[in-house]
N, C-alpha and C positions, 0 to 999 in steps of 0.2 A: 638698272636705273635708267629711266627715259630722260633724255637731255635734248633741249632745243637750242638752236642758234638762229639769229635773225639777220636779215639783210634786205635793204630796200629794193623796190622794183626800178628798172631803168627805162623801159620803153614799152608802150602798148599800142598795138595796131588792130584796128577793126577788120574782121573778115567779111566777105560777102554773104556768109551764111549765119550772121548774128553771133559769131564767136569773136574772141579777142586773142591775139598773139601777144604775149607778155615777155619782154626781155628783161633780164635782171641779173643780179649777182646773188648767188645763194650762200657764199661763204668766202671769207678772206682769212689770212693768217694774223689779223689784228685782234686784239682783245675786245670782247663784246662787253655789254653792260654788266655782265656777271663776273667779269674779269678772266674769262676763259678764252683759250685759243684752240682752234681745231686745225691741225696741220694739213697742208695741201696733200701730202702723201697719204694721210688718213682718208681724205675724201677720194683721192684717186683709187685707192684700194677698195673703197666701198661702192663705187659707181657701177661696176658690172652687176652686182646683185640688185641695186636700186633700179637699174634700167629694165630688169625683168618685169617689174610692177611700178611704173613711173607715175603713179597718181599724184595729182596736185590737190591738196585739201584746203579747207578754210579753217583757220585758227586751230589747227591740230585736231579738228573734229573727225568724225567717221565718214562723212559724206565727201565724195570726190567732186571737185569743181572743174577738173580738166585733167590734162596729162602733160608730162614733160616730153617735149619733142627733141630737145637737145640739152645736154648737160655735160660740161667738160671743165677740167682744171687747166688753165693757161700756164705757160712757163713762168709767169710772174706770181703763181700761187692763188690766183683769183678763180673761183668756181663760178662760171657763167651758165645761165639757164635760159632756155626759151620754152615757154609753155603755151599750150592751146587751152583757153578757158571756154567752157561751154555752158556753165551754169548761169542763168540769167541774173540771179541775185548777186553772184560773185562779180559778174561783169559790171553791174550797176555800182557795186562798192568800189571797184577799181576806177571806174570813170569819175566817181564822186571824190576820189582821193581818200576814201575810208581805208581801203587796203593800199598800203604804201610799200610793202616789202614782202620778202620771202623769209621763211623760217624753216631750217632743216631740223628734223627730229630723228633721234635714233638712240641706240644703246651704246654707252661708252664701253669699249672693250679693253682699252689700255691707255695709261697716262704716262707722261714723262716722269721718271722717278726723281729727277732733280727739280721739276716744277709740276706739281700735281694739277695745276690749272691748265696745263697743256695736254690736249687729247691727241694721242698718236695713233689710235685705232678706234673705229666706230662702225657699228652696223647702222647704215643709213636706211631708216624705215619709211620716211615720208618727207615731203616738202609741202609747206602750207603757205597760202596767202595770209598775210597778217596786217593788222592795223598799226602796230608799233614795233618796228624792227630794232633789235638791240645792236646790230652791227651797222654803224653809220656810214660805212663805205659802200653799201649796196642799195641803190635808190632807183626808182622809176625816173627816167630822164624825161619822157614824154609819152603821150599816146596820141594817135591820130585816127580820124574817121576814115572809113573805107573810101578810097579814091581821093582823099585829101592829101596832096603832096606837101602841104606846109602847115606849120602851127597856126598861122593866121586863119586858115580854113577851119581848123578845130575851134579856135577862139570864137569865130563868127557863128559857129553851130551851137555854141553854148547858150543856155538861157541867160537873160540879162543879169539875174542875181549871181549866177556862177561867174559870169564875166567880171562883174564888179569885185567879187571876192578874190578872183585870180589877180586882178590889177592891184588890189590892196596888198596882197601877199607879195607880188613881184616888186612893188614899190618899197615895201618894208625890207625885202632882201637886198635891193640895190642900196638903200640908205644904210643898212647895217654893214654892207661890204665897204662903203665909202668912209664910214666912221673909223 
């Protein structure tokens, strides 16, 4: 059975060669929107095989959008990923905020007998850019244009409509946190 797990993108940096480097979280040990958990030890065990063919896909499709250049599980159980994205349409979707996360896909090999919603072994077959991550702990924190050291530079480079939408969203988030 193919299973997918979602996590949001954290950081996106433009390269000088029209690529993007995307930093994010691929997995954590928290329950996703389907109620399942994948253990950090399951991911650690699956990574050597995944690193042989580290393609980054879009929405679990067949076409590669780029490649994972780093993927590791930290001591805190968070699987962090850095990917180089080369596909122009995927880059556009990341910059527009259409793709907001990563989703890992694979075959479940073993579950915890006391909690069948906990996956203890997986064959990690792919990582995708997705529009709706199920794991709310893995997000894109920011993206920046090549040579732009600050978010202010990125904001100024946006078209006026995108700037306005960004300001509205930021104001909403600030008001929501204050409430």
